[in-house]
C-alpha positions as CSV (number, residue, x, y, z in Angstrom):
1,M,-7.8,16.5,16.7
2,A,-5.4,15.6,19.5
3,T,-2.0,14.4,18.6
4,G,-1.1,10.9,19.9
5,K,1.9,10.3,22.2
6,L,5.0,9.2,20.3
7,F,6.5,5.9,21.3
8,I,9.7,5.2,19.3
9,G,11.7,3.1,21.7
10,R,13.0,0.7,19.1
11,K,14.2,3.5,16.8
12,V,16.0,5.2,19.7
13,R,17.6,1.9,20.7
14,D,18.7,1.2,17.2
15,L,20.1,4.7,16.9
16,R,22.1,4.3,20.1
17,L,23.5,0.9,19.1
18,A,24.5,2.3,15.7
19,N,26.5,5.0,17.6
20,T,28.0,2.3,19.8
21,A,27.0,4.1,22.9
22,T,25.9,2.8,26.3
23,Q,22.6,4.0,27.7
24,G,24.5,6.3,30.1
25,Q,26.6,7.9,27.3
26,F,23.6,8.3,25.1
27,A,21.5,9.8,27.9
28,E,24.2,12.3,28.8
29,R,24.4,13.6,25.2
30,L,20.6,14.0,25.1
31,G,20.6,15.7,28.5
32,I,18.3,13.2,30.2
33,S,18.7,10.6,32.9
34,T,19.7,7.0,32.1
35,S,16.4,5.8,33.7
36,Y,14.4,8.0,31.4
37,L,16.2,6.8,28.4
38,N,15.6,3.2,29.5
39,Q,11.9,3.9,29.8
40,I,11.9,5.4,26.3
41,E,13.7,2.5,24.8
42,N,11.2,0.1,26.4
43,N,8.2,2.2,25.2
44,Q,7.2,2.8,28.9
45,R,7.2,6.5,28.3
46,P,6.7,8.6,25.2
47,V,9.5,10.8,23.8
48,S,9.1,14.4,24.6
49,A,9.5,17.3,22.1
50,T,12.8,18.3,23.8
51,V,14.3,14.8,23.4
52,L,13.0,14.6,19.9
53,L,14.8,17.8,19.0
54,A,18.0,16.6,20.7
55,L,17.8,13.4,18.6
56,A,17.4,15.4,15.4
57,E,20.2,17.9,16.3
58,K,22.8,15.6,17.9
59,F,22.2,12.3,16.1
60,R,20.7,13.5,12.8
61,M,17.5,11.5,13.3
62,D,15.1,12.4,10.5
63,I,11.9,13.4,12.3
64,T,9.8,12.8,9.2
65,D,10.7,9.1,9.4
66,L,8.8,8.8,12.7
67,A,5.4,8.5,11.1
68,S,3.5,5.5,12.5
69,G,2.7,4.0,9.1
70,E,4.9,0.9,9.7
71,V,3.4,0.2,13.1
72,D,-0.1,0.9,11.8
73,R,0.3,-1.7,9.1
74,L,1.7,-4.3,11.4
75,L,-0.8,-3.6,14.1
76,S,-3.7,-3.9,11.6
77,A,-2.4,-7.3,10.3
78,L,-1.8,-8.6,13.8
79,T,-5.2,-7.5,15.1
80,E,-7.0,-9.2,12.2
81,A,-5.1,-12.4,12.7
82,L,-6.0,-12.5,16.4
83,T,-9.7,-12.1,15.6
84,D,-9.7,-15.6,14.3
85,P,-11.8,-18.1,16.4
86,L,-8.6,-20.0,16.8
87,F,-7.7,-17.5,19.5
88,E,-11.1,-17.6,21.3
89,G,-10.7,-16.7,24.9
90,Y,-7.7,-14.4,24.3
91,A,-8.6,-10.8,23.7
92,P,-5.5,-8.6,24.0
93,S,-5.9,-4.9,24.6
94,L,-4.8,-2.4,22.1
95,Q,-1.9,-1.4,24.4
96,E,-0.7,-5.0,24.5
97,L,-0.7,-5.2,20.7
98,K,1.1,-1.9,20.4
99,L,3.8,-3.1,22.8
100,V,4.3,-6.2,20.6
101,T,4.4,-4.4,17.3
102,Q,6.7,-1.6,18.6
103,N,9.1,-3.8,20.7
104,A,9.0,-7.1,18.9
105,P,8.0,-6.6,15.3
106,G,9.7,-9.8,14.2
107,L,7.5,-11.8,16.6
108,A,4.4,-10.1,15.2
109,H,5.5,-11.0,11.6
110,A,6.1,-14.6,12.7
111,L,2.6,-14.9,14.3
112,I,1.0,-13.4,11.2
113,A,2.9,-15.9,9.0
114,C,1.7,-18.8,11.2
115,H,-1.9,-17.6,11.0
116,Q,-1.7,-17.4,7.2
117,A,-0.4,-21.0,7.1
118,Y,-3.2,-22.1,9.4
119,R,-5.9,-20.4,7.2
120,R,-4.6,-22.0,4.0
121,N,-4.5,-25.4,5.7
122,S,-8.0,-25.0,7.0
123,E,-9.2,-23.9,3.5
124,Q,-7.6,-27.0,2.0
125,L,-9.2,-29.3,4.5
126,A,-12.6,-27.6,3.9
127,G,-12.3,-28.2,0.2
128,V,-11.2,-31.8,0.3
129,D,-12.9,-34.0,-2.3
130,D,-12.0,-37.2,-4.2
131,T,-8.5,-35.9,-4.7
132,L,-7.7,-36.2,-1.0
133,G,-4.1,-37.2,-0.6
134,R,-2.9,-36.1,-4.0
135,G,-2.5,-32.4,-3.1
136,S,0.7,-30.7,-2.2
137,G,-0.5,-30.2,1.4
138,T,1.7,-27.1,1.7
139,T,0.9,-24.5,4.3
140,E,3.6,-22.0,3.2
141,T,2.7,-18.5,2.2
142,T,1.9,-18.4,-1.5
143,P,4.6,-16.7,-3.7
144,Y,2.1,-13.9,-4.5
145,E,1.2,-13.3,-0.9
146,E,4.9,-13.3,0.1
147,V,5.7,-10.6,-2.4
148,R,2.6,-8.6,-1.6
149,D,3.7,-8.5,2.1
150,F,7.3,-7.6,1.0
151,F,6.0,-4.4,-0.6
152,H,3.5,-3.8,2.1
153,F,6.0,-3.8,4.9
154,V,8.6,-1.6,3.1
155,D,5.9,1.1,2.8
156,N,5.6,0.5,-0.9
157,Y,8.7,2.6,-1.4
158,I,12.0,1.2,-2.8
159,H,14.6,4.0,-2.3
160,D,17.5,2.8,-4.4
161,I,15.3,2.0,-7.4
162,D,13.4,5.3,-7.0
163,I,16.6,7.3,-7.0
164,M,17.9,5.4,-10.0
165,A,14.7,6.0,-12.0
166,E,14.6,9.7,-11.0
167,T,18.2,10.2,-12.2
168,L,17.5,8.6,-15.5
169,A,14.2,10.6,-15.9
170,A,16.2,13.9,-15.5
171,E,18.7,12.7,-18.1
172,L,15.9,12.0,-20.6
173,D,13.7,15.1,-19.7
174,I,10.8,12.8,-18.9
175,G,7.6,14.8,-18.5
176,D,8.9,17.8,-20.4
177,G,8.3,16.5,-23.9
178,D,7.3,13.5,-25.8
179,N,7.9,10.6,-23.4
180,A,7.7,7.9,-26.1
181,I,10.4,9.6,-28.3
182,A,12.7,10.0,-25.3
183,L,12.2,6.4,-24.1
184,T,12.6,4.7,-27.5
185,G,15.6,6.9,-28.3
186,Y,17.3,5.8,-25.1
187,L,16.6,2.1,-25.8
188,D,18.1,2.4,-29.3
189,K,21.2,4.4,-28.3
190,H,22.2,2.6,-25.1
191,F,21.0,-1.0,-25.7
192,G,20.5,-1.3,-29.5
193,V,16.8,-2.1,-29.0
194,R,14.4,-1.1,-31.7
195,V,10.7,-0.4,-30.8
196,A,8.2,-1.7,-33.3
197,R,4.4,-1.9,-33.7
198,G,2.8,-5.2,-32.9
199,A,0.8,-7.1,-35.5
200,P,-3.0,-6.8,-35.6
201,G,-4.7,-9.5,-33.6
202,S,-2.0,-9.9,-31.0
203,E,-3.2,-9.4,-27.4
204,A,0.3,-9.0,-25.9
205,L,1.0,-5.5,-24.6
206,R,4.8,-6.0,-25.0
207,R,7.0,-8.7,-26.4
208,F,10.9,-8.5,-26.4
209,D,13.1,-10.7,-28.6
210,P,16.6,-10.7,-27.1
211,K,18.1,-12.1,-30.3
212,T,16.8,-9.5,-32.7
213,R,16.8,-6.8,-30.1
214,V,13.2,-5.8,-31.1
215,L,10.6,-4.7,-28.6
216,T,7.1,-5.0,-30.0
217,I,4.4,-2.9,-28.5
218,N,0.7,-3.3,-29.0
219,P,-0.3,-0.3,-31.2
220,F,-3.9,-0.3,-30.0
221,A,-3.1,0.1,-26.3
222,P,-3.6,3.6,-24.8
223,A,-0.5,5.8,-25.0
224,P,0.2,5.7,-21.2
225,T,0.2,1.9,-21.4
226,R,2.6,1.9,-24.3
227,D,4.9,4.3,-22.6
228,F,4.8,2.2,-19.4
229,Q,5.7,-1.0,-21.3
230,I,8.7,0.7,-22.9
231,A,9.7,2.1,-19.5
232,L,9.4,-1.5,-18.1
233,Q,11.8,-2.7,-20.8
234,I,14.3,0.0,-19.7
235,A,13.9,-1.2,-16.2
236,Q,14.9,-4.7,-17.2
237,L,18.0,-3.5,-19.2
238,H,19.1,-0.5,-17.2
239,G,18.1,-1.4,-13.6
240,W,18.6,-5.2,-13.6
241,R,21.5,-5.3,-11.2
242,E,19.8,-3.2,-8.5
243,I,16.5,-5.1,-9.0
244,D,18.2,-8.5,-8.7
245,R,20.1,-7.3,-5.6
246,I,16.9,-6.2,-3.8
247,A,14.9,-9.2,-4.8
248,G,17.8,-11.5,-3.7
249,E,18.2,-9.7,-0.3
250,A,14.5,-10.1,0.4
251,G,15.1,-13.8,1.2
252,F,12.1,-15.3,-0.5
253,R,11.4,-19.0,0.0
254,T,10.8,-19.9,-3.6
255,E,12.2,-19.0,-7.0
256,E,8.6,-18.2,-8.0
257,A,8.3,-15.5,-5.4
258,H,11.7,-14.2,-6.4
259,E,10.6,-13.8,-10.0
260,I,7.3,-12.2,-9.0
261,C,9.2,-9.7,-6.9
262,R,11.5,-8.9,-9.8
263,T,8.5,-8.2,-11.9
264,G,7.1,-5.9,-9.2
265,L,10.4,-4.1,-8.9
266,Q,10.5,-3.6,-12.7
267,N,7.0,-2.1,-12.6
268,Y,8.1,0.1,-9.7
269,F,11.1,1.4,-11.8
270,A,8.8,2.1,-14.8
271,G,6.3,4.0,-12.7
272,A,9.1,6.0,-11.0
273,L,10.7,6.8,-14.4
274,L,7.5,8.1,-15.9
275,L,6.6,10.0,-12.7
276,P,9.9,11.1,-11.2
277,Y,9.7,11.6,-7.5
278,R,10.6,15.3,-6.9
279,A,8.8,16.6,-10.0
280,F,5.7,14.6,-9.3
281,L,5.6,15.5,-5.6
282,T,5.9,19.2,-6.5
283,A,3.2,18.9,-9.1
284,A,0.9,17.0,-6.7
285,R,1.3,19.9,-4.2
286,D,0.9,22.6,-6.8
287,L,-2.2,21.0,-8.4
288,R,-3.6,20.0,-5.0
289,H,-3.7,16.3,-5.9
290,D,-6.0,16.8,-8.9
291,I,-5.4,13.4,-10.4
292,E,-6.8,14.2,-13.8
293,L,-4.5,17.2,-14.1
294,L,-1.6,15.2,-12.9
295,A,-2.3,12.5,-15.5
296,A,-2.5,15.2,-18.2
297,R,0.7,16.9,-16.9
298,F,2.8,13.7,-17.1
299,G,1.0,11.9,-19.9
300,T,0.1,8.9,-17.7
301,S,-3.1,7.1,-16.7
302,L,-5.2,7.8,-13.6
303,E,-4.2,4.5,-12.2
304,Q,-0.5,5.3,-12.6
305,V,-1.0,8.6,-10.9
306,C,-3.0,7.1,-8.0
307,H,-0.4,4.3,-7.5
308,R,2.5,6.7,-7.6
309,L,0.8,8.9,-4.9
310,S,0.8,5.9,-2.6
311,T,4.6,5.5,-3.0
312,L,5.6,9.0,-2.0
313,Q,7.4,7.9,1.2
314,R,11.0,9.1,0.6
315,P,12.7,9.9,4.0
316,G,12.8,13.6,4.5
317,L,10.6,14.3,1.5
318,K,7.3,12.5,2.1
319,G,4.1,13.3,0.3
320,V,0.6,13.2,1.9
321,P,0.0,9.7,3.3
322,V,-2.7,8.2,1.2
323,F,-4.4,4.8,0.8
324,F,-4.8,3.3,-2.7
325,A,-6.7,0.3,-3.9
326,R,-7.9,-1.2,-7.2
327,I,-11.0,-3.3,-7.0
328,D,-12.7,-5.5,-9.6
329,R,-16.5,-6.0,-10.0
330,A,-16.5,-9.0,-7.8
331,G,-15.1,-6.9,-4.9
332,N,-11.6,-8.4,-5.1
333,I,-8.9,-6.0,-4.1
334,T,-6.2,-6.5,-6.8
335,K,-3.9,-3.7,-5.6
336,R,-3.7,-2.3,-2.2
337,H,-1.4,0.0,-0.2
338,S,-2.0,2.4,2.7
339,A,0.4,4.9,4.2
340,A,-2.6,6.2,6.2
341,K,-4.1,4.7,9.4
342,L,-6.7,2.9,7.3
343,Q,-5.4,-0.6,6.5
344,F,-7.1,-3.0,4.1
345,A,-8.2,-6.4,5.4
346,R,-5.9,-9.2,4.4
347,F,-8.7,-11.6,4.0
348,G,-12.3,-11.1,2.8
349,A,-14.0,-8.3,0.9
350,A,-13.9,-4.6,1.7
351,C,-16.7,-2.8,3.5
352,P,-19.8,-2.5,1.2
353,L,-20.4,1.1,2.6
354,W,-17.2,2.3,1.1
355,N,-17.8,4.5,-2.0
356,A,-15.4,2.4,-4.1
357,H,-18.2,0.0,-4.9
358,Q,-20.4,2.9,-6.2
359,A,-17.8,3.8,-8.9
360,F,-19.1,1.1,-11.2
361,E,-22.5,2.8,-11.1
362,T,-21.2,6.2,-12.2
363,P,-18.5,5.7,-14.9
364,G,-16.6,8.8,-15.9
365,R,-17.0,10.5,-12.5
366,I,-14.9,10.9,-9.5
367,I,-17.0,10.1,-6.5
368,R,-16.3,11.7,-3.1
369,Q,-17.1,10.4,0.3
370,L,-16.5,11.6,3.9
371,A,-16.1,8.5,6.0
372,E,-15.3,7.4,9.5
373,T,-14.0,4.1,10.7
374,P,-15.0,2.4,14.0
375,D,-11.8,3.8,15.6
376,G,-13.0,7.3,15.1
377,V,-10.6,8.3,12.4
378,R,-12.1,10.3,9.5
379,Y,-11.2,10.2,5.8
380,L,-11.7,11.9,2.5
381,C,-12.3,9.0,0.1
382,L,-12.3,9.2,-3.7
383,A,-13.4,6.5,-6.2
384,M,-13.6,6.3,-10.0
385,Q,-14.1,3.6,-12.6
386,V,-11.5,2.8,-15.2
387,T,-11.5,0.4,-18.1
388,K,-8.4,-1.3,-19.3
389,G,-7.8,-3.0,-22.6
390,S,-6.2,-2.7,-26.0
391,G,-9.4,-1.7,-27.9
392,G,-11.4,-3.5,-30.5
393,F,-14.8,-5.1,-30.5
394,R,-13.6,-8.5,-29.4
395,A,-10.9,-7.4,-27.0
396,A,-11.2,-7.9,-23.3
397,Q,-12.2,-4.7,-21.4
398,P,-11.7,-5.4,-17.7
399,T,-13.2,-2.7,-15.5
400,Y,-11.9,-1.7,-12.1
401,A,-12.7,0.9,-9.4
402,L,-9.8,2.9,-8.2
403,A,-10.0,4.1,-4.6
404,L,-7.8,6.9,-3.2
405,G,-8.0,8.9,0.0
406,C,-6.4,10.5,3.0
407,E,-7.1,11.2,6.6
408,I,-9.2,14.3,7.0
409,S,-6.4,16.3,8.6
410,Y,-4.8,16.3,5.1
411,A,-7.9,17.1,3.2
412,D,-6.9,20.7,2.6
413,A,-4.2,19.4,0.3
414,F,-6.8,18.0,-2.1
415,V,-8.9,20.0,-4.4
416,Y,-11.8,17.5,-3.9
417,A,-12.4,18.7,-0.4
418,D,-13.0,22.4,-1.2
419,D,-16.8,22.4,-1.0
420,L,-17.2,19.7,1.5
421,D,-18.2,20.4,5.1
422,I,-15.3,18.5,6.7
423,T,-16.0,20.2,10.1
424,N,-19.4,18.6,10.4
425,R,-19.1,15.2,11.9
426,A,-22.6,14.2,10.8
427,A,-21.4,14.5,7.2
428,F,-19.2,11.4,7.7
429,E,-20.6,8.1,6.7
430,P,-19.7,5.1,9.0
431,I,-17.5,2.5,7.2
432,G,-15.5,-0.4,8.4
433,I,-12.5,-2.4,7.2
434,S,-14.1,-5.9,6.8
435,C,-17.2,-7.4,8.3
436,R,-15.3,-10.1,10.0
437,I,-13.4,-7.6,12.2
438,C,-15.9,-4.7,12.3
439,E,-17.4,-4.0,15.6
440,R,-20.4,-1.8,14.5
441,P,-23.4,-3.4,16.3
442,N,-26.3,-2.7,14.0
443,C,-25.1,-2.3,10.4
444,A,-27.7,-3.1,7.7
445,S,-25.0,-3.9,5.2
446,R,-23.2,-6.5,7.4
447,A,-22.4,-9.7,5.5
448,V,-21.2,-11.9,8.3
449,P,-20.9,-11.5,12.1
450,P,-17.6,-10.3,13.5
451,F,-15.3,-12.8,15.1
452,K,-14.8,-12.5,18.8
453,R,-18.4,-11.5,19.5
454,K,-21.2,-13.7,20.7
455,L,-24.6,-13.6,19.0
456,V,-28.0,-13.4,20.6
457,V,-31.0,-14.2,18.6
458,D,-34.4,-12.8,19.7
459,H,-37.1,-14.6,17.7
460,N,-39.6,-11.8,18.6
461,L,-37.5,-9.0,17.3
462,R,-36.0,-8.2,13.9
463,E,-33.6,-5.3,13.4
464,A,-31.0,-4.5,10.8
465,T,-29.5,-8.0,11.4
466,P,-31.2,-11.1,12.7
467,Y,-29.0,-11.1,15.8
468,R,-27.5,-8.8,18.4
469,L,-23.8,-8.7,19.2
470,V,-22.7,-9.0,22.8
């Protein structure tokens, strides 16, 4: 597969400004002309290998930070927004969209936020009933969506929290013994918190009483869940300053979003504590991303392992870029992140041809799929069903499908690809992102027509769909 040209004008410009150098001074140190540097900074020319090495050698630019994940995420979100009929008559080329996301990411974010507000307002108007006039009428991003976008656009990696959790994990020898003993001992010694078993009948996974300093854990929850809840309590007591700082600097519009983000950061700390970065990355490579063996190695759940794999984006020490999602039986994506080119739709359901939906039909198995998206990128996709709950006949047992995968160029790093014919293009099944933005012309599984395409209905012909796209 051919390697794409590297346009990193904004990064080069930021690096030059950080070194308080003029274009002439910076170009001279790189050994190139000022006009060439100007073209690089404006993304009119790609950066050459020679210039890339000079940037790394003379300005300590970390080449591993030049992955296109950030641009891919923003490009996907902007492309989806512009497919709305609101923009009928305007069809920007891919090159135009790349110029915007690379040179003016702030403008792209602003347009996406405006489109979100427009969609919510439209949905409110469509659902108007006898309560007309008594609603809030707000078109602002919901707190949940605002926090979701915060994690999405920082690549689902929070460096300062990750380092703090990893340091503490090394102090407690997490992963090398009984995690529960190490975690409860730390809470008792450093914070005077005693961990107790919850009473029968209680559905709460965790309850902390600040006055008595007692942390009550549901005894019927699986061991990985109990460990995670104890680790989350440590996040609240040990990492609260850093968590509050990061949430505060995010600039959320509401206190509700701020608190949701704090919860997300606490969960991030807990996951990073139980699966410390370097040890987990090394194990993932050694075990070739066998998620069942990784879960057994660290005493965690499959979901915790899959989620952690999606956060391995530390500068200079990145893991394989994967996508990860959790989907309920109704098709709602309740967790999503992608460091790969595949980006999940922000609105609507996922493609029905994706193997994630089949996981509910084959519990207890990891399903594999070779898939290709309309842009020609091919993937190794894994899916499995998991059931969550605290046990008992009357206890709720929500069931989800976990989806994990990577671009096919990384498939050799996964044990699941060993007996698959990844060189045979015919072995790859066509999938999309979402029907509303998928351009495949004759898909029997299409739920709705794509935006930005006209429909032609021939009453004398019936194919996979009752219309043709033009």
